[in-house]
N, C-alpha and C positions, 0 to 999 in steps of 0.2 A: 229393205232396211232392217226389218225384224230379224232376219237370219243373221245379219252382221252383229246385231246387238244381243244375240242369244248367249246365255251363260249357263254352264253346268256347275252346280254348287256341290262341293264335297265338304263334309264335316269331319275334321280331324280331332280326335280326343286329346285334350291337353294333359290328362293324367289317366292312370288305370282306374277302371270302375266308374267312368264318367256317366252320370245319370241326369244332369241338368243341362239346359241349352247353353248356359254360361261356361260349361266345362268343355265345350267344343270350339275349335278354331275354324271358321269358314274359309275355304279355299275356292276361288272362282276360276273356272276353266273357260276362258273367253276366246272369241274368234281371233285369228291372226291379224286380220285387218284392224280390229279394235285395238290390238296391242300396238300396231304400227302408229296409229293416230295418237294414242295416249303417250307413247314414247316420244313422238315428235313434240307434243305439247309440253311434256315434262322437260325436255331439253331446252326449250325456249323459256319456260318459266323459271328454271333454276338460276338463270342469270340475274333475275330481278326479285326472286322470292324472298331473299334476305332483307330487301328494302320494304316489301309490302307487309311482311309479318312482323308483329311486335317482338321485342327482345325477350319477353317472358315465355315465348314458345321456343323451346330449345331442341326438341327432337325433330328429326326428319328435315332439317334445314342444313345445307352445306355450311361448314365452318362452326357449327354449334354441336354441343354434346349433351346427352341426356342427363349427365351428372351435374350440369349447370342449371337444372330446373329450379324454379322458384318454390319456396316453402313458406306457407302462411302460418303464423303462430297467433293463436288467440289465448291471451293470458288473463288471469283474473286480476282486477284492479287492486284487490287487497294484498296481492303478492308482489306485483310489479308496478313500480311508480311511473314508468314511461308508457303505460297502457293508455291508448286513446279511446274515445267513445265509439260506440257501435256505428254511428253515422259516418265517422271517418273511415271505418272499414268498408262501408257501403259505397263510398265514393270511388273506390278502386276496383279493378277487375279481380276476381278471385283467382288465385293460382291453382295449379293442378292438385296439389296435395295440401291438406290443412291438418294441423295437429293442435290440440287444445292442451295447454300446460297449466298447472295450478290446481287450486282446490276444486273439488267435485261440486260444481255449481250449475244451475240450469240456464242462466242468461246466455253464455256463449253458445250453448246448444240450441236455444231458441232462435238465436241469430242465424244459425246454419239452416234451420228448418222453417224459417219465416216464409210463408207463401207470397207475401207482398214484396216483390222484388223492386229495386230501384230502377230508374230509367236506363242506367248504364247496362244492367243485365238484360233489359228488353232489347237493346240494340245488339248486344253480343249473342243473345240466345243461350247463354250458359246457365245451366241449373245443375243442382246436385242430384245425381242418380241414386235414389234411395235403395235400389236393388243391388247396387255395387258398392254401397257405403256401409261401413261397420264401425261399431264402438269398441275400442280396446281400453282396458283399465289396468292400472298398475297399483297394486295394494289398495284396492277399493272393494268394500264389502259387496256381496251379490245383491243384498237388499237395496243398497244405495244406487247400484246400477239400474235396477228395475224401476226405481223412482224416476231416474233420468229418462228411461225409455218411454215413460208415460207422456213426455213432451215431444219426443221425436219418434219416428218410425224406423230407425235404423236397427239392424240386427246386432246382437252382442257377439263378439268373437274373442278369441283368446290367442295368446302367443304360445308357440311360434306360428308365424304366418308368412306369406310371400307377397311381395309388392314389386311389380314390374319384373317378375322372375327372380327376385333377390330374396333369400330367406331373412326374416326379421325375428329376433329373439331377445329375451331379457338377459341372456347370458352369452358367453362366447360361443361361436359356432362349433359344433362337435363334428366328428368325422362322418356321422350319419347325415348331417346337413350338407356336407360336400359330396355325398355319395351320388346324387343325381348328375353332378358334373362328370364323374367317372363313367356313369352309365351312358351319358351322351357321347362320350368318346367311343365307348365300346359299340354302341348302336350305329354310329357313323362308320366305323371301320368294318362292320359286318357287311355293309353294302358295297364295299370296294373290292374289286378283283385285283388285289395288289400283286399276286403272283404273275399276272399277265402284263405287268408294267415293268418298265426299266427302273433302275435306281433313281434316275433323274426325274421320272414321272412321279414316283413315290415322294421324292423330296419336295416337288412342287405342291402336291396335295397336302403334305404335312405343314408346309410353311403358309400356304394360302388359305387353307380351310381349317385344319385341326388345331393349329396353334392360335387361331383367332377365336375359338369357341369360349375359352375362359376369360377373355380380355375384360368383358363387362363386369364380371364378378370380382376379378382380381383388382380392378380399379377401386373397389370399395373395401375389400377384406384382404388380410394377409393369409396366403395359402399355407396350410400345415405341411411339414416336410413329408409326412406319410402320403398325403394326396399328391404332392408334387412328384414323389418317387413313382407312384402308380401311373400317373400320366406319362412320365418319361419312359416307363417300361412299355406301355402300350405303343407309343410312337416309335420306340426302338425296335420292338418286335415287327411292326408293320414295315419299317424301312428296310430291315435286313432280311426278313423272311416273307413279307407280303401278307401277313395275317396278324390279327391282334393276339392270338394264342401263342404264336412263336413256335419255333422248332429247335432242333439241336444244332442249328447252324451257328457258327461262331460269329459274335458281333465284333467286327474289326475295331470299332471305336465305341466305347461305353458312354 
């Protein structure tokens, strides 16, 4: 049984110059028998998993989208009249992402870092991972932010940043923010031997793989025309010439 459950672990860097364990993505190379068993269990569970899992879990469930995820808002009572007490917030499960809006005050942050969890959290086992949590400020002095960090142990971070692979910024996304998407296209095309494929095979790859890469980001942001043109050029070169660089071969359809 030990050989069946054996796993080879490979760490794939998420970005160039990765130096922390959180900068790597673990990939498990497991036994084929283990894959067959897990696939059989997954096929049986997917018929009822939507009933067993609460509606606030949106990712990795058939029929649900990551964009439908819940967003918790902690507002200061001095700014918002409909703000409820902290106990009312404790009575519900915490969503995945929480943003604090309003004046820079300590009470909402004390609630997030309170070690005395309510019974609902004991049952769910959900806690805030302080190593993966950060404080972002908008037009707040550095001295005030340091006073807030005296009450919590989260690290201070700045914009622009990335959340679930999506760039977040205080301004509109620039062409540099879209550059990783173009690089993903180029990197994916480098591993394809397009010249050994027929036009039909290239078309299937473009429609099934390459055209789906930007779907998640395009569901949130409007793509600039310059980036759209670059992606179209890469797909066009691969379809007609079999490589991303392209050749002097004439494109019959532009």
